[in-house]
C-alpha positions as CSV (number, residue, x, y, z in Angstrom):
1,M,75.3,-22.2,-34.9
2,T,74.1,-25.8,-35.2
3,S,73.5,-27.1,-38.8
4,F,72.0,-29.7,-40.6
5,S,72.3,-30.1,-44.2
6,L,71.2,-33.2,-46.8
7,V,72.0,-31.1,-50.4
8,G,71.7,-33.0,-53.5
9,Q,71.4,-36.5,-52.3
10,D,67.9,-37.0,-54.5
11,I,65.7,-37.9,-51.9
12,T,61.9,-37.7,-52.5
13,E,61.0,-37.7,-48.3
14,F,62.5,-36.3,-45.3
15,N,61.3,-38.1,-42.9
16,D,64.3,-39.5,-40.9
17,P,65.4,-36.0,-38.6
18,P,68.4,-36.8,-36.6
19,S,68.0,-36.8,-32.8
20,N,69.5,-33.5,-31.9
21,A,66.7,-32.4,-34.5
22,S,65.2,-29.6,-32.0
23,Q,68.9,-27.8,-31.5
24,I,69.4,-27.9,-34.7
25,R,69.2,-23.7,-36.2
26,H,70.2,-24.2,-40.0
27,L,68.6,-26.7,-42.0
28,D,69.1,-27.2,-45.9
29,L,67.9,-29.6,-47.8
30,S,68.1,-28.0,-51.4
31,Y,68.6,-29.8,-54.5
32,N,66.5,-32.7,-53.4
33,L,63.2,-34.3,-54.8
34,I,61.1,-33.7,-51.7
35,E,57.8,-33.8,-52.1
36,K,56.8,-34.1,-48.4
37,A,58.9,-32.8,-45.5
38,D,57.0,-34.5,-42.7
39,G,60.5,-34.8,-40.7
40,I,60.8,-30.9,-40.3
41,K,58.4,-30.7,-37.8
42,R,60.8,-32.0,-35.2
43,F,63.0,-29.0,-36.0
44,V,61.3,-26.7,-33.6
45,G,64.2,-24.2,-32.8
46,L,65.2,-23.7,-36.7
47,R,66.0,-19.9,-37.8
48,E,66.9,-20.7,-41.4
49,L,65.3,-23.4,-43.6
50,I,66.4,-23.7,-47.5
51,L,64.5,-25.9,-49.5
52,D,65.1,-24.5,-53.2
53,N,64.9,-27.1,-55.7
54,N,62.3,-29.9,-54.9
55,N,59.2,-30.7,-55.6
56,L,56.9,-29.1,-53.1
57,T,53.5,-28.5,-53.6
58,Q,52.8,-26.7,-50.1
59,L,54.3,-27.0,-46.5
60,D,53.3,-28.2,-43.6
61,L,55.4,-27.0,-40.7
62,P,55.2,-27.4,-37.0
63,L,55.0,-23.8,-35.2
64,L,58.3,-22.0,-36.0
65,P,58.8,-19.3,-33.6
66,F,62.3,-18.3,-34.2
67,L,62.3,-18.9,-37.9
68,Q,63.4,-15.8,-39.8
69,T,64.8,-16.8,-43.2
70,L,62.7,-19.5,-45.5
71,S,63.7,-20.2,-49.0
72,L,61.7,-22.1,-51.5
73,N,63.0,-21.4,-54.8
74,K,62.1,-23.4,-57.9
75,N,59.6,-25.8,-56.5
76,K,55.8,-26.3,-57.5
77,I,53.7,-24.5,-55.4
78,Q,50.9,-23.0,-56.9
79,D,48.3,-22.1,-54.0
80,L,49.6,-18.8,-52.4
81,P,46.8,-17.9,-49.8
82,T,46.7,-21.4,-48.3
83,L,50.9,-21.3,-48.1
84,L,50.3,-17.7,-46.3
85,E,48.0,-18.9,-44.0
86,E,50.2,-21.7,-43.1
87,L,53.3,-19.1,-42.6
88,S,51.2,-16.8,-41.0
89,K,50.1,-19.2,-38.4
90,R,53.6,-21.1,-38.0
91,T,56.2,-18.4,-38.5
92,P,55.3,-15.6,-37.0
93,H,58.5,-13.8,-37.0
94,L,59.9,-14.5,-40.7
95,Q,61.8,-11.8,-42.3
96,Y,62.9,-13.5,-45.2
97,L,61.4,-15.4,-48.0
98,S,61.8,-16.1,-51.4
99,M,59.7,-17.8,-53.8
100,L,61.1,-17.3,-57.1
101,G,60.7,-19.9,-59.8
102,N,57.2,-21.2,-57.9
103,Q,54.1,-20.8,-60.4
104,A,52.5,-19.0,-57.1
105,C,55.0,-16.4,-57.6
106,P,54.3,-14.5,-61.4
107,N,57.8,-13.4,-63.3
108,E,58.6,-10.0,-63.0
109,L,61.0,-10.3,-65.7
110,V,58.2,-11.6,-68.5
111,A,56.5,-9.0,-70.2
112,G,53.2,-8.4,-69.1
113,D,53.7,-10.2,-65.4
114,E,54.8,-6.9,-63.9
115,D,51.6,-6.1,-62.1
116,D,50.9,-9.5,-61.1
117,Y,54.2,-9.8,-59.6
118,Q,53.6,-6.4,-57.4
119,N,49.7,-7.9,-56.9
120,Y,52.1,-10.9,-55.6
121,R,54.2,-8.3,-53.3
122,F,51.4,-6.7,-51.8
123,T,49.6,-10.0,-51.2
124,V,53.0,-11.8,-49.3
125,I,53.8,-8.3,-47.4
126,R,50.1,-7.9,-46.3
127,A,50.1,-11.6,-45.0
128,L,53.6,-11.8,-42.9
129,P,53.8,-8.3,-41.0
130,E,57.3,-8.8,-39.7
131,L,58.8,-9.4,-43.8
132,K,62.1,-7.5,-44.7
133,F,62.8,-8.9,-47.7
134,L,60.7,-10.8,-50.5
135,D,62.7,-13.0,-53.1
136,S,65.2,-10.6,-54.6
137,R,64.0,-7.1,-52.9
138,P,63.8,-5.3,-50.1
139,V,60.2,-4.5,-48.4
140,L,60.3,-1.0,-48.0
141,P,58.1,1.0,-45.7
142,S,56.4,2.9,-48.4
143,E,55.7,-0.9,-50.1
144,R,54.3,-1.9,-47.4
145,Q,51.9,1.2,-47.0
146,K,50.9,0.6,-50.6
147,A,50.2,-2.7,-49.6
148,D,47.5,-2.1,-46.7
149,Q,46.4,0.3,-49.4
150,H,46.1,-2.0,-51.7
151,H,44.6,-4.8,-49.6
152,T,41.5,-2.0,-48.5
153,S,40.8,-0.8,-52.1
154,F,40.4,-4.7,-52.9
155,I,38.4,-5.7,-50.3
156,M,35.8,-2.3,-50.8
157,A,35.5,-3.3,-54.4
158,L,34.6,-6.5,-53.6
159,H,32.3,-5.1,-51.0
160,K,30.7,-2.9,-53.4
161,E,30.7,-5.6,-56.2
162,T,28.5,-8.1,-53.4
163,I,26.1,-5.4,-53.1
164,C,25.3,-4.5,-56.7
165,S,24.8,-8.2,-57.8
166,T,22.3,-8.9,-54.7
167,S,20.4,-5.9,-53.9
168,P,18.6,-3.0,-56.4
169,D,20.3,0.1,-56.9
170,P,19.2,2.4,-53.8
171,Y,18.6,5.3,-56.7
172,Y,16.4,3.3,-58.4
173,P,14.5,1.3,-55.9
174,V,12.1,-1.3,-57.4
175,T,8.8,-2.2,-56.0
176,P,7.3,-5.6,-56.6
177,L,3.8,-5.0,-58.8
178,P,0.5,-5.6,-56.8
179,D,-0.9,-8.6,-57.4
180,E,-4.3,-6.8,-58.7
181,D,-4.6,-3.4,-60.4
182,P,-7.5,-1.4,-58.6
183,E,-8.8,-0.4,-62.1
184,L,-8.0,-3.7,-64.6
185,G,-8.2,-6.2,-61.7
186,P,-6.2,-9.4,-61.4
187,R,-2.8,-9.4,-63.7
188,G,-2.7,-11.6,-66.4
189,A,-0.8,-12.0,-69.5
190,G,-3.3,-11.5,-71.7
191,L,-4.6,-8.5,-73.9
192,F,-7.3,-6.3,-72.6
193,K,-9.1,-3.3,-74.0
194,R,-9.3,-0.2,-72.1
195,R,-11.4,2.8,-72.4
196,Q,-9.9,6.6,-72.6
197,T,-11.8,9.5,-71.5
198,Y,-10.5,13.1,-71.7
199,Q,-11.8,15.4,-69.7
200,G,-12.5,19.2,-70.6
201,R,-13.4,20.6,-74.1
202,N,-10.3,22.7,-74.6
203,S,-8.3,19.1,-74.9
204,Q,-6.8,18.7,-78.2
205,G,-7.1,15.0,-77.3
206,N,-10.7,15.6,-77.8
207,K,-10.9,16.1,-82.0
208,F,-10.8,12.5,-81.8
209,I,-13.7,11.7,-79.5
210,G,-17.0,11.3,-80.6
211,D,-20.4,12.9,-79.2
212,G,-21.4,10.2,-77.0
213,D,-17.8,10.1,-75.2
214,L,-18.2,13.6,-74.0
């Protein structure tokens, strides 16, 4: 396998790839200070890319149809949705991904973060259909099935929340009040006096009615 390595050189950018970049299959730029790695765009034949221990906040990759392994441990990546959108478009056959030590990857060893980490795994697994290994654990078929179910439940909950916040309750339909009451005339904010008339002499209410009202 043709490899290229610049490990531990304290470089902040990687913009000067070798002339045979398209033939490189293994690229290791770990333990540097890289914030941008525009030079990666020349390595279109990569199968393995190691970028651990840098200062990357995002990736701007070319189409890497052969890339199977990507290691991004201990960078400064926070925006997981943007990263996954990039990877799903640019690395369609990615099988091994590690994101440990980034803010976008919750620490499963910290109390209280276990659920966050599992939700993170569901999100990543759902976005990358060929992924076989994420961080320190393999992706099992049962976990992929749960990831699909988790995504479906989330979409349904979001849809329900949207309906409830924008539409009347279907069981309690809201009918706008007419501009005019047929008995009282135009609606207004003022007080009004209404005369009540009771029909029938057997009504208990009649004992409060004067003779002139009957």
